[in-house]
C-alpha atoms as a printed R data frame, in Angstrom:
    type eleno elety resid chain resno        x       y       z
1   ATOM     1    CA   SER     A     1 -120.272 283.594 117.639
2   ATOM     2    CA   GLY     A     2 -118.674 282.214 114.650
3   ATOM     3    CA   THR     A     3 -119.296 285.161 112.467
4   ATOM     4    CA   LYS     A     4 -117.674 287.807 114.571
5   ATOM     5    CA   ALA     A     5 -113.940 288.286 114.405
6   ATOM     6    CA   ALA     A     6 -111.970 287.133 117.246
7   ATOM     7    CA   SER     A     7 -109.810 290.093 118.408
8   ATOM     8    CA   ARG     A     8 -106.933 290.286 120.989
9   ATOM     9    CA   ARG     A     9 -103.699 292.061 121.381
10  ATOM    10    CA   VAL     A    10 -100.235 290.582 120.644
11  ATOM    11    CA   GLY     A    11  -97.878 292.677 122.681
12  ATOM    12    CA   SER     A    12  -98.839 296.152 121.319
13  ATOM    13    CA   VAL     A    13 -100.118 294.723 118.002
14  ATOM    14    CA   PRO     A    14 -103.765 294.364 117.517
15  ATOM    15    CA   PHE     A    15 -104.534 290.935 115.847
16  ATOM    16    CA   ALA     A    16 -107.857 289.962 114.593
17  ATOM    17    CA   MET     A    17 -109.015 286.793 112.808
18  ATOM    18    CA   SER     A    18 -112.375 285.376 111.852
19  ATOM    19    CA   PRO     A    19 -112.788 281.976 113.562
20  ATOM    20    CA   SER     A    20 -114.209 280.667 110.285
21  ATOM    21    CA   LEU     A    21 -111.048 281.735 108.396
22  ATOM    22    CA   ALA     A    22 -108.766 280.210 111.172
23  ATOM    23    CA   GLN     A    23 -110.820 277.006 110.663
24  ATOM    24    CA   ALA     A    24 -110.392 277.062 106.972
25  ATOM    25    CA   LEU     A    25 -106.663 277.769 107.121
26  ATOM    26    CA   LEU     A    26 -106.163 274.792 109.420
27  ATOM    27    CA   ALA     A    27 -108.708 272.343 107.973
28  ATOM    28    CA   ASP     A    28 -106.038 269.872 107.041
29  ATOM    29    CA   ALA     A    29 -104.098 270.047 110.143
30  ATOM    30    CA   PRO     A    30 -102.711 266.584 111.206
31  ATOM    31    CA   ASP     A    31 -104.967 266.097 114.247
32  ATOM    32    CA   GLY     A    32 -108.181 267.106 112.171
33  ATOM    33    CA   LYS     A    33 -108.779 269.991 114.567
34  ATOM    34    CA   GLY     A    34 -108.409 273.387 112.786
35  ATOM    35    CA   ASP     A    35 -109.668 275.587 115.633
36  ATOM    36    CA   CYS     A    36 -106.971 276.952 117.685
37  ATOM    37    CA   LYS     A    37 -109.406 277.070 120.632
38  ATOM    38    CA   GLU     A    38 -108.799 273.297 121.040
39  ATOM    39    CA   ASN     A    39 -106.197 272.105 123.400
40  ATOM    40    CA   ARG     A    40 -104.096 270.810 120.693
41  ATOM    41    CA   CYS     A    41 -103.447 273.149 117.727
42  ATOM    42    CA   PRO     A    42 -100.553 272.362 115.341
43  ATOM    43    CA   LEU     A    43  -99.962 276.218 114.603
44  ATOM    44    CA   ARG     A    44 -100.045 276.987 118.401
45  ATOM    45    CA   GLU     A    45  -97.399 274.413 118.891
46  ATOM    46    CA   PHE     A    46  -95.143 275.806 116.216
47  ATOM    47    CA   ALA     A    47  -91.614 276.520 117.479
48  ATOM    48    CA   LEU     A    48  -89.857 279.781 116.574
49  ATOM    49    CA   PRO     A    49  -86.004 280.034 116.278
50  ATOM    50    CA   GLU     A    50  -84.614 281.364 119.568
51  ATOM    51    CA   VAL     A    51  -82.085 283.351 117.758
52  ATOM    52    CA   PHE     A    52  -82.135 284.488 114.058
53  ATOM    53    CA   LYS     A    53  -80.105 287.550 113.629
54  ATOM    54    CA   THR     A    54  -80.115 287.386 109.894
55  ATOM    55    CA   HIS     A    55  -84.064 286.934 109.599
56  ATOM    56    CA   PRO     A    56  -84.904 288.871 106.502
57  ATOM    57    CA   GLY     A    57  -88.177 290.203 108.106
58  ATOM    58    CA   GLY     A    58  -86.210 291.598 111.029
59  ATOM    59    CA   GLN     A    59  -86.542 290.764 114.688
60  ATOM    60    CA   GLU     A    60  -89.766 292.576 115.537
61  ATOM    61    CA   HIS     A    61  -91.875 289.980 113.622
62  ATOM    62    CA   LEU     A    62  -90.225 287.233 115.660
63  ATOM    63    CA   LYS     A    63  -90.988 288.923 118.959
64  ATOM    64    CA   THR     A    64  -94.516 289.493 118.071
65  ATOM    65    CA   ALA     A    65  -94.983 285.817 117.009
66  ATOM    66    CA   GLU     A    66  -93.242 284.657 120.225
67  ATOM    67    CA   LYS     A    67  -95.819 286.695 122.200
68  ATOM    68    CA   SER     A    68  -98.681 285.182 120.263
69  ATOM    69    CA   ASP     A    69 -100.556 282.043 121.335
70  ATOM    70    CA   CYS     A    70 -100.735 280.843 117.727
71  ATOM    71    CA   PRO     A    71  -97.247 281.715 116.301
72  ATOM    72    CA   GLY     A    72  -97.571 279.433 113.288
73  ATOM    73    CA   LEU     A    73 -100.685 281.274 111.952
74  ATOM    74    CA   LEU     A    74  -98.570 284.575 111.878
75  ATOM    75    CA   PHE     A    75  -95.699 282.616 110.320
76  ATOM    76    CA   LEU     A    76  -97.987 281.473 107.515
77  ATOM    77    CA   ALA     A    77  -99.514 284.840 107.016
78  ATOM    78    CA   TYR     A    78  -96.278 286.680 106.752
79  ATOM    79    CA   HIS     A    79  -94.679 284.080 104.514
80  ATOM    80    CA   ILE     A    80  -97.546 283.640 101.977
81  ATOM    81    CA   GLY     A    81  -96.308 283.565  98.345
82  ATOM    82    CA   LEU     A    82  -92.734 282.997  99.416
83  ATOM    83    CA   ASP     A    83  -90.199 280.184  98.925
84  ATOM    84    CA   MET     A    84  -91.399 277.901 101.684
85  ATOM    85    CA   ASP     A    85  -89.896 274.871 100.077
86  ATOM    86    CA   GLY     A    86  -86.665 276.439  99.401
87  ATOM    87    CA   ALA     A    87  -84.881 279.302 101.367
88  ATOM    88    CA   ILE     A    88  -87.321 279.339 104.164
89  ATOM    89    CA   GLY     A    89  -87.693 275.692 104.581
90  ATOM    90    CA   ASN     A    90  -83.891 275.315 104.555
91  ATOM    91    CA   ALA     A    91  -83.432 278.038 107.132
92  ATOM    92    CA   MET     A    92  -85.948 276.338 109.468
93  ATOM    93    CA   LYS     A    93  -84.366 272.877 108.834
94  ATOM    94    CA   ALA     A    94  -80.742 274.352 109.661
95  ATOM    95    CA   ARG     A    95  -82.183 275.478 113.190
96  ATOM    96    CA   GLY     A    96  -83.756 272.141 113.661
97  ATOM    97    CA   LEU     A    97  -87.344 273.362 113.314
98  ATOM    98    CA   LYS     A    98  -90.263 272.370 111.103
99  ATOM    99    CA   LEU     A    99  -92.654 274.369 108.990
100 ATOM   100    CA   PRO     A   100  -96.220 274.659 110.198
101 ATOM   101    CA   GLU     A   101  -98.611 272.626 108.286
102 ATOM   102    CA   ALA     A   102 -101.397 274.417 106.493
103 ATOM   103    CA   GLY     A   103 -104.748 273.440 104.921
104 ATOM   104    CA   THR     A   104 -105.705 273.444 101.356
105 ATOM   105    CA   PHE     A   105 -107.186 276.905 101.674
106 ATOM   106    CA   TYR     A   106 -103.946 278.416 102.561
107 ATOM   107    CA   GLU     A   107 -102.163 276.394  99.664
108 ATOM   108    CA   GLU     A   108 -104.824 277.897  97.335
109 ATOM   109    CA   LEU     A   109 -104.047 281.453  98.650
110 ATOM   110    CA   ASP     A   110 -100.449 280.927  98.395
111 ATOM   111    CA   ALA     A   111 -100.815 279.679  94.701
112 ATOM   112    CA   ILE     A   112 -102.811 282.880  93.785
113 ATOM   113    CA   VAL     A   113 -100.301 285.191  95.430
114 ATOM   114    CA   ARG     A   114  -97.252 283.295  93.623
115 ATOM   115    CA   LYS     A   115  -99.196 283.480  90.179
116 ATOM   116    CA   ILE     A   116  -99.895 287.317  90.774
117 ATOM   117    CA   LYS     A   117  -96.219 287.892  91.580
118 ATOM   118    CA   GLU     A   118  -95.123 285.834  88.459
119 ATOM   119    CA   GLU     A   119  -97.360 287.549  86.042
120 ATOM   120    CA   ASN     A   120  -96.499 291.028  87.261
121 ATOM   121    CA   LYS     A   121  -92.733 290.921  87.810
122 ATOM   122    CA   GLY     A   122  -92.148 294.574  86.681
123 ATOM   123    CA   GLN     A   123  -94.518 295.785  89.311
124 ATOM   124    CA   ARG     A   124  -91.778 295.391  92.147
125 ATOM   125    CA   SER     A   125  -89.321 297.659  90.147
126 ATOM   126    CA   ILE     A   126  -92.117 300.244  89.512
127 ATOM   127    CA   PHE     A   127  -92.890 300.086  93.209
128 ATOM   128    CA   HIS     A   128  -89.290 300.650  94.114
129 ATOM   129    CA   ALA     A   129  -89.089 303.571  92.005
130 ATOM   130    CA   TRP     A   130  -92.243 304.879  93.545
131 ATOM   131    CA   CYS     A   131  -90.768 304.623  96.926
132 ATOM   132    CA   LEU     A   132  -87.697 306.555  95.847
133 ATOM   133    CA   VAL     A   133  -89.794 309.246  94.309
134 ATOM   134    CA   ILE     A   134  -91.648 309.531  97.713
135 ATOM   135    CA   THR     A   135  -88.409 309.598  99.721
136 ATOM   136    CA   PHE     A   136  -86.861 312.283  97.631
137 ATOM   137    CA   LEU     A   137  -90.065 314.451  97.500
138 ATOM   138    CA   LEU     A   138  -90.633 314.223 101.278
139 ATOM   139    CA   LEU     A   139  -87.371 316.121 102.109
140 ATOM   140    CA   PRO     A   140  -88.107 319.157 100.068
141 ATOM   141    CA   SER     A   141  -91.608 319.165 101.503
142 ATOM   142    CA   PHE     A   142  -90.084 319.598 104.890
143 ATOM   143    CA   VAL     A   143  -87.799 322.266 103.784
144 ATOM   144    CA   TRP     A   144  -90.744 324.067 101.943
145 ATOM   145    CA   LEU     A   145  -92.757 324.132 105.082
146 ATOM   146    CA   ILE     A   146  -89.838 325.323 107.307
147 ATOM   147    CA   LEU     A   147  -88.858 328.133 104.960
148 ATOM   148    CA   SER     A   148  -92.276 329.273 103.868
149 ATOM   149    CA   PRO     A   149  -94.999 328.183 106.306
150 ATOM   150    CA   GLY     A   150  -98.459 328.215 104.799
151 ATOM   151    CA   LEU     A   151 -101.394 326.187 103.683
152 ATOM   152    CA   LEU     A   152 -100.030 324.847 100.498
153 ATOM   153    CA   PRO     A   153  -96.689 323.754 101.901
154 ATOM   154    CA   CYS     A   154  -98.581 322.032 104.799
155 ATOM   155    CA   LEU     A   155 -101.025 320.179 102.522
156 ATOM   156    CA   ALA     A   156  -98.047 318.977 100.404
157 ATOM   157    CA   LEU     A   157  -96.128 317.676 103.482
158 ATOM   158    CA   THR     A   158  -99.313 316.080 104.549
159 ATOM   159    CA   VAL     A   159  -99.800 314.392 101.295
160 ATOM   160    CA   MET     A   160  -96.113 313.115 101.245
161 ATOM   161    CA   PHE     A   161  -96.405 311.852 104.793
162 ATOM   162    CA   GLU     A   162  -99.549 309.902 103.771
163 ATOM   163    CA   LEU     A   163  -97.871 308.387 100.803
164 ATOM   164    CA   TYR     A   164  -94.816 307.558 102.955
165 ATOM   165    CA   PHE     A   165  -96.885 305.811 105.508
166 ATOM   166    CA   LEU     A   166  -99.039 303.868 103.013
167 ATOM   167    CA   ASN     A   167  -96.063 302.742 100.862
168 ATOM   168    CA   ILE     A   168  -92.446 302.791 102.545
169 ATOM   169    CA   PHE     A   169  -93.570 302.503 106.347
170 ATOM   170    CA   HIS     A   170  -96.008 299.686 105.535
171 ATOM   171    CA   THR     A   171  -93.708 297.713 103.308
172 ATOM   172    CA   ARG     A   172  -90.867 298.091 105.790
173 ATOM   173    CA   HIS     A   173  -92.985 296.564 108.396
174 ATOM   174    CA   HIS     A   174  -93.488 293.458 106.239
175 ATOM   175    CA   LYS     A   175  -89.891 293.431 104.880
176 ATOM   176    CA   GLY     A   176  -88.019 294.207 108.131
177 ATOM   177    CA   GLY     A   177  -86.458 297.332 106.659
178 ATOM   178    CA   SER     A   178  -85.027 295.948 103.610
179 ATOM   179    CA   ILE     A   179  -87.629 297.195 100.912
180 ATOM   180    CA   TYR     A   180  -85.269 297.671  97.940
181 ATOM   181    CA   ASP     A   181  -83.384 294.780  96.195
182 ATOM   182    CA   SER     A   182  -80.154 296.907  96.381
183 ATOM   183    CA   ALA     A   183  -78.148 296.605  99.616
184 ATOM   184    CA   PHE     A   184  -76.737 300.030  98.731
185 ATOM   185    CA   LEU     A   185  -80.159 301.740  98.771
186 ATOM   186    CA   ASN     A   186  -81.250 299.776 101.779
187 ATOM   187    CA   THR     A   187  -78.041 300.837 103.864
188 ATOM   188    CA   ALA     A   188  -78.152 304.543 102.507
189 ATOM   189    CA   LEU     A   189  -81.932 305.092 103.183
190 ATOM   190    CA   ASN     A   190  -82.632 302.998 106.272
191 ATOM   191    CA   PRO     A   191  -81.024 305.636 108.583
192 ATOM   192    CA   LEU     A   192  -83.490 308.238 107.280
193 ATOM   193    CA   TYR     A   193  -86.458 305.921 107.476
194 ATOM   194    CA   HIS     A   194  -85.653 305.115 111.034
195 ATOM   195    CA   PHE     A   195  -85.623 308.894 111.810
196 ATOM   196    CA   ILE     A   196  -88.982 309.433 109.979
């Protein structure tokens, strides 16, 4: 039915989208057919770069989109609020590819995300500091549990792991492993994050 979320698996990643939301995102598609169930869907026909080793989001996102039957939708979702007309558009153009066309609903969401980012620039630095605090508290939590097994060290490590997964792990998934603005921090901490 139109109200239930359509769900399927993309590789090993569960992907669910409300048909009405998909329709709204594609409402202004060039052929007038926003539903990806139709034979012709602009977002389904979106071409991905075959090789993009410097992709800021990493290679896993490209592999996931490649397995999807609607890669343009994933492209739009992952790039919302980013510089589509600048760096992203130029990177696509350099590879002979076009950006997927989205509807007015997507453009409104994109504008809202950009506005929030613009009005809260300091939040990014606060989040980076928070991730560093989590990183440097996670290691002592391990050591504490190993040297002094007990309920309190176990609870401390559990909280630290939860904070790690909700913040660092989740953000690395979106950012392809580069969550900090500093190349030094990314290079120094990525081996630890890969291990965890």
